[in-house]
C-alpha positions in Angstrom: 65.6 42.8 9.4 62.1 41.9 8.2 59.9 44.4 6.4 56.1 44.1 6.4 53.9 43.9 3.2 50.5 45.1 4.3 47.5 43.3 2.8 44.2 45.4 3.0 41.3 43.1 4.1 37.6 44.1 4.0 34.3 42.1 3.5 33.8 40.4 0.3 37.5 40.2 -0.4 38.3 38.2 -3.4 40.5 35.5 -1.9 41.9 34.0 -5.0 43.3 37.3 -6.2 46.1 37.5 -3.6 46.7 33.9 -2.8 49.9 33.3 -4.8 51.4 36.7 -3.7 50.7 36.3 -0.1 51.8 32.6 0.2 55.0 33.1 -1.5 56.0 36.2 0.3 55.8 34.3 3.3 57.5 31.2 2.1 61.5 31.6 2.3 62.0 29.0 -0.4 63.9 30.4 -3.5 63.9 34.0 -2.1 67.1 36.1 -2.6 67.0 37.0 1.4 64.8 34.4 3.0 62.6 35.8 5.6 63.0 39.4 4.4 59.4 40.0 4.2 56.2 39.1 6.1 52.6 39.9 5.6 50.2 41.6 7.9 46.6 42.5 7.3 45.1 45.9 7.7 41.3 46.6 8.0 39.4 49.7 8.3 39.0 48.6 12.1 40.0 45.7 14.0 36.6 44.0 13.5 36.8 40.7 11.7 35.8 40.7 7.9 34.4 37.9 5.8 35.9 37.1 2.5 34.1 36.1 -0.7 35.1 32.5 0.1 33.5 32.7 3.6 36.8 32.9 5.6 36.7 35.2 8.7 39.9 37.6 9.1 40.7 39.6 12.2 43.0 42.5 10.9 46.4 42.7 12.6 46.2 46.6 12.3 43.6 49.4 11.7 44.0 51.6 8.8 44.2 54.7 10.6 47.4 53.2 12.4 49.3 52.2 9.1 52.1 54.5 8.2 54.1 54.1 4.8 57.4 54.3 6.9 56.4 51.1 8.4 55.6 49.3 5.2 57.3 47.7 2.2 54.0 47.8 0.3 50.5 48.0 0.3 48.4 45.2 -1.3 44.8 46.1 -2.2 42.5 43.0 -3.3 39.4 43.3 -5.3 36.0 43.1 -3.4 32.4 43.9 -3.9 32.8 46.8 -1.5 34.9 48.6 -4.0 31.9 49.0 -6.2 29.8 50.6 -3.3 32.5 53.1 -2.4 33.0 51.6 1.0 36.7 51.3 0.6 37.6 54.9 -0.2 39.7 55.1 2.7 42.1 52.4 1.4 42.5 54.2 -1.9 43.2 57.5 0.0 45.7 55.7 1.9 47.3 54.4 -1.3 47.7 58.0 -2.3 49.7 58.6 1.1 51.9 55.4 0.3 52.7 56.6 -3.3 53.5 60.2 -2.3 55.9 58.6 0.2 57.5 56.5 -2.5 56.2 53.2 -0.9 54.7 50.9 -3.5 51.0 49.8 -3.7 49.5 46.9 -5.7 45.8 46.8 -6.7 43.7 44.2 -8.5 40.5 44.0 -10.0 38.0 46.1 -8.2 40.5 47.9 -6.3 41.8 49.6 -9.5 38.2 51.1 -9.7 39.0 52.6 -6.1 42.2 54.0 -7.3 40.6 55.3 -10.3 38.0 57.2 -8.3 41.0 58.7 -6.1 42.5 60.0 -9.3 45.5 57.7 -9.0 45.4 56.3 -12.5 45.0 59.7 -14.2 48.9 60.1 -14.9 50.0 56.4 -14.7 50.1 53.6 -17.1 47.7 51.0 -15.8 45.5 48.2 -16.5 42.3 46.6 -15.0 39.3 44.5 -15.8 38.6 46.8 -18.9 39.1 50.4 -19.8 35.5 51.0 -19.3 35.5 49.6 -15.8 38.1 52.4 -14.5 36.5 55.0 -16.5 33.2 54.3 -14.8 35.0 55.2 -11.5 36.2 58.5 -13.1 39.6 57.6 -14.7 40.9 60.4 -16.7 43.9 58.3 -17.9 42.3 56.4 -20.8 45.2 57.0 -23.0 47.5 55.4 -20.3 45.3 52.2 -20.2 47.3 49.1 -21.3 45.7 45.7 -22.3 47.9 43.5 -20.1 47.5 41.2 -17.3 49.7 43.4 -15.0 51.3 46.9 -15.3 53.6 48.8 -13.1 54.2 52.5 -13.2 56.1 54.6 -10.7 55.4 52.0 -7.8 51.8 51.4 -8.6 51.1 47.8 -9.9 47.6 47.3 -11.3 46.1 44.0 -12.5 42.9 42.5 -14.1 41.2 40.3 -11.7 41.8 37.2 -13.8 45.4 37.4 -13.8 46.3 36.7 -10.1 49.6 34.9 -10.9 50.8 37.9 -13.2 49.7 40.2 -10.2 51.9 38.3 -7.9 54.8 38.2 -10.4 54.6 42.0 -10.5 54.6 42.3 -6.6 57.6 40.0 -6.5 59.6 41.9 -9.0 58.8 45.2 -7.1 59.9 43.7 -4.0 63.0 42.1 -5.4 61.9 38.8 -3.9 63.4 36.3 -6.4 66.4 36.6 -8.9 65.2 37.0 -12.3 65.9 33.5 -13.5 64.0 32.0 -10.4 61.1 34.3 -11.0 61.1 33.2 -14.7 60.8 29.7 -13.5 58.3 30.3 -10.9 55.9 32.0 -13.5 56.5 29.2 -16.0 55.2 26.8 -13.5 52.4 28.6 -11.9 51.7 31.0 -14.7 52.0 28.9 -17.9 51.6 25.3 -16.2 54.7 24.2 -17.4 56.3 21.4 -15.3 59.6 22.4 -16.5 59.4 25.4 -14.2 59.1 22.8 -11.4 62.3 21.0 -12.1 64.1 24.3 -12.6 63.0 25.5 -9.2 63.8 22.1 -7.7 67.4 22.5 -9.1 67.5 25.9 -7.2 67.5 24.0 -4.1 70.0 21.5 -4.9 
């Protein structure tokens, strides 16, 4: 049975922050259970959005119709619209997901939206800087961690300059790869070490 990972889309979405995650979730190669997951996009409405890279995306689903019971995870990319409060409904939906025990992954500006929603007040987290989430009202200053990505009780947060570490945390939460395969994947894509390629190639042998 295939489970759906929902990816939020909105104008000015930072394409580069989710590329590794979405591409490899949809690629069955090296996965423990090939085809276990698929990605689907969710927008505030079904109207097309335009990413920071100029790509137009027509959402598969409207946010009001998204239920945690139908999802394996909600991924929230960064976007300029987080800074204006336009994506507050997505942060509210993240609370619904976490309350239901369904994981949420947020990167860059999306962590600010979660801070405004109060979701970082009692969880270990990271972001672009502690001052960034504090500006959105986070009361979890003591729980901030200076790390590329942090996972705490189903919530993944990441700095906007660490899309590979963000993807690795997502893969870990989804149990997408065996630990040794994930280590080789990160060695290749995160560290630029060609040994990771040969280790992954051996996985297919």
